[in-house]
N, C-alpha and C positions, 0 to 999 in steps of 0.2 A: 812596308816602305825600306828598302835599305839607307842609309848613311849616305849614300851618294847618288841614289834616283834624289834623295831630300833635295838635297846641295841642289843638284843640276834642275830641278823645280823652282826653289830659292834663287839663280842666279839668273833663272828668265826672267822669275818677277821681278826682279830689283833692275834687270836693263828695260823691264817694260816702263818701273816708274820712275827711272833716269830720265828717259826720254819722254815722258808724260810731263816730270817739272820739265824738262827742258825746251819744251812747246811754249811757257811762259818766263821762265828765267834763264838766263842767253849765259852761257861759262860756267865756270864756279864747280865742274866737275867733283873735284878733292871736298867741297866740303855737304857739299849736296848726299858723298858716299858717306862720309860721317855723321853725320841726321840720321839715315839711313840704318849706319853701323846700331848709332844708340838709341835710335830705335828696338832694334831687335833682339837689341840688350837689353831692352828698358830702363837707359838713362835719359836723364833729362838735360835740355840745354842750355846754355845761357850764351845770347852772341852776344857781342860788346864790339860796335861800331855807330858809326855818326848816321842821324838820320838819312832816306832818301835811298838805301840803296839796296831796299828788295826785301826785306827783315818777314814784313809784311805781307808781300806775294808768293813769299818762297814757304809759311806756314802756309795759308790758307792751300798752296799749290797743290805742297802733302798730304794736308787731311781730305783734297780732293781727288788722290792720285790713290789713294787711300780708304775710301767711301766711310768717314773715320768723320764724328760731331767734332765739330769747329767751334770753340769762342775764344773771344778775345778778350783782356781786362785791361781799360784802360790804366795806370798807373800815375794817382796823383795824393796828393798831399792829403785829402779831403776824402781819401778810398776805405771806406768801415771793412771790417774781415765778415762781417756783415752782406757785405757789398759783393764777397767772394763764393764763398758757404753757400749763403741763401737763410730764409729766414723762413717762419713760422708766422700766419696772417692769419688775422677772423675776419669770414665766411662772412658776410653778413645778408647772405642768398640762403646759406645753409644752416647759416647757429651755428658753424665747427670751425673752429682752426685747420690750414693747409698749411699746405710744408708749399713755398716755390724756391724753388732752384735757381742753386745761383752758377754763377757762368766756371767754378771747376768744375762740375761735376757734367766732364766733355771727356774725347777720347782725346784730341789734341787743341791746345790751352794754351793761348799769345798771349802772356804777361806782356807789356809793353810797355819799355818807363820804367823795365821794376825797381828799380831804386828813387824814386820819386815817392813813392807808397811808404808809410810812415811806419817805423819798425811793430808796433801793433800788427797794421795788417799784414805786411810783410812774412813775420810766424802763424799766421794764417793759410798760409802754405805751403809747413813745412810737416803737420802731418799728411798731407791729403801726401808732398813729395812723395816721403818715404812709404806712407805705411800704404798707402792707396784705398786712403778714406777719410772721410771728412763726420767732425762729431758737432751736432746740431741741438742745445738743449736734451742734454747727454742721449740722442741718440744720433747711435753707430751711421752712418750711410756709407758700403762701398759706392768706390768708383769704378766705370765700365773699362772691360781690358780691348785696345791694348790703352796707358792713358801716357801720355807726353808732355811735362809745360814746356814750352818752349817762349825763352824771359830773354827778353834787350833790355842795354844799357848804355848811356851816350857814357862814351869814358873822356868828352871834352868838356861839355856845359856840368858842372858839379853845383851850381849853385840852387837851390833848391832842393836839394837834393838827400836820402839817406843812407848812403855804405851798405852793404851789405854783409854783415856778419858770419865770421867766419862758417858759423852753423848752417847758416842758410847757405854759400857759395857750397859746404862739401857735398850736399845735395844735387848741384849739377854732376853729371859723370863727364861733359866737354865743355870746354868754354871754346870761344869759335867768332872769328873776325870775316866779313863777308870780302871787308879790301872793294878798291875803289873798279867800275872794270878796267878793258885795255878797251884802246880807239877804236877795232873792229867789232868788240864784242858794242859799244855805247851804239855805232850805227848800225847796228842786226839788231838790236831792241828796238830803234825809233823805226826801221820799218817791222818790225810782228805790230809794236803798236802803230802805224798808222793809221788804221780804217776801226779796229775795233779794239779788247783787249780779249786776249789769248785766254786768260783765268773764267772769262766767261763761257765757253764751253769746253774747257776742257770738264774730261772722261776720267768716270776710275778707271782701274785696271786692276786690283785685285779690294780684295774688304777687310772688315776687319778684322775675320772668323779666319781667315786664310792669316793675315798677319798674326795672329796668337802662335797660330801652327809653325808659321818661321822659325818664332819664338824658342817653342822648344827645340826645333832645328840645332838654333845656335850654341844649345848647354852638352848637345852630341858632339860639339865638335871637339874634335883629340886634342889632349896639350903635355905636351911631352913631360914626364918630371924635372929635365932637368931645364927646361923653361920655368917651370914653375918657380925653381931655385931663382934662376934669371931676375923673371916680370918681381922678386920678394925684394932680390938685393937692390932695384932699382930702388923702393917705392923704399929701402929702411937708407938708404944713402940719403938720401931727402931729411932725413931724422939725424943726420950726425956730419952732413953738409957745415964748412966752419960760416958762410955766410946771412945761413939759414935760423929766423928763430925759429921757427914750427915745422918740422915735414907734415908731409903727407898722411895721409890717416888710413887705416885697413878699411873705409870704406871705397879708400881710392884703391887699393891694390883688385880690391873683386870687380869694382869700376872697369882696371884696365884690362884682369882678365877675363871679363864678361865681354866689353869693347872688342877685344883681338880674337876674342871665337867668331862673333861677328862678321866684323872683317875678312878674317881666313873665307868664311863664307859665303859673302857675300862677290870676294878676289875667288872662288870657286873650288877651292880646297880644305879638306876634309880634316884640315890640324892646321894647325898654328905653326906662323915660323917665327923665328927675330925680329924681319922685318917690320911684323904689322905691332906687338909691341914698341919698335923704340922708333915707331911710324906714330903711333897713338899716346907715348908717354905725356911731347909737354901739352898736349891737349886735356888729357887728364887728372894733371899732376899741378901743371905749373898756378893756377891759382888756388889750388888748394894747403900752398906751402905761404911762409909768410919771413917776408924777410927781414934779416937786422938793420939796424939804423943805418952802420957803415957801411952795407952794400947799397943801398938808395940813396945814398950819400954821391958816393960813385957811379954814380948813375945805372947797375948792375938790376938785369931784367931775372923773372922768375925762369922765364923759358929759356936764359942762355944758361943758367944755373942746370936747370935741367938737362940740357946738350951736352954741360960740360962733364954730370953722370954719366950719362949715354954713353961718350966717348972711356972713361973712366971703366965702369965694369965689365968688366971681358967677360964676350959673347959665345953663348956654345958655340961649342961648330959640330 
């Protein structure tokens, strides 16, 4: 199959997935597109927003549309690493030790309020997110494909939370915010949920095997060498910016590269343009940089600095 045929097939499937999620989640087309770009590029997502705006609904409708195994982890201070990975227990009936899988062994995992878990428990996610495997009692268990961790945290309520360390944040491809719905969207939401929950009747439009195939298509999206240089210069600029203590990592470079390929395919192109790179840079880089104290005192934001860098780095013609 030619790349053009594969991209056309991918675009058709993405349109169906968007429409399917749209039956449940009103609006948020840009957010859905970004999440699907993360799925196709094999990345993880951190949604940082207030409660009650549809984060869990989004994760469940995504897994239902992709026909993927879905598990939810409600993070609390007393959550143990074994509660995530699973345990070996003694079965008295069989007189043998058996393995009981934890919720991390799924295809789409929602880690709700991840910053409420202790650092020890948060670190249990590191191997799974980076290596696509977990190690339990010296036994390594590969995770199913596709594998996506969709974590949430509340940026307002900080009491009883454990801020995510830089190593954990760097594992997330994108950091997103859903935001409150507009007035017409909120009214439409009431209409949809008037008689029944549309999530209960949601039917899959593709499956995990096809998603893995689409991930392979994304890796063949063409990136011109000039655009590769442009992308690298953006990331390099975060490491040399006067207001940043820490710039983006090489993992961020790869993440921006892969997600640009995925977004181009979703938009029906066989090649990446500067538009995809510029659009994705704030979502892939802002959570990976650390501002200097003087910049924080001036109430500067990482997103504003990334936008400043995008305006300074020359766009290839």
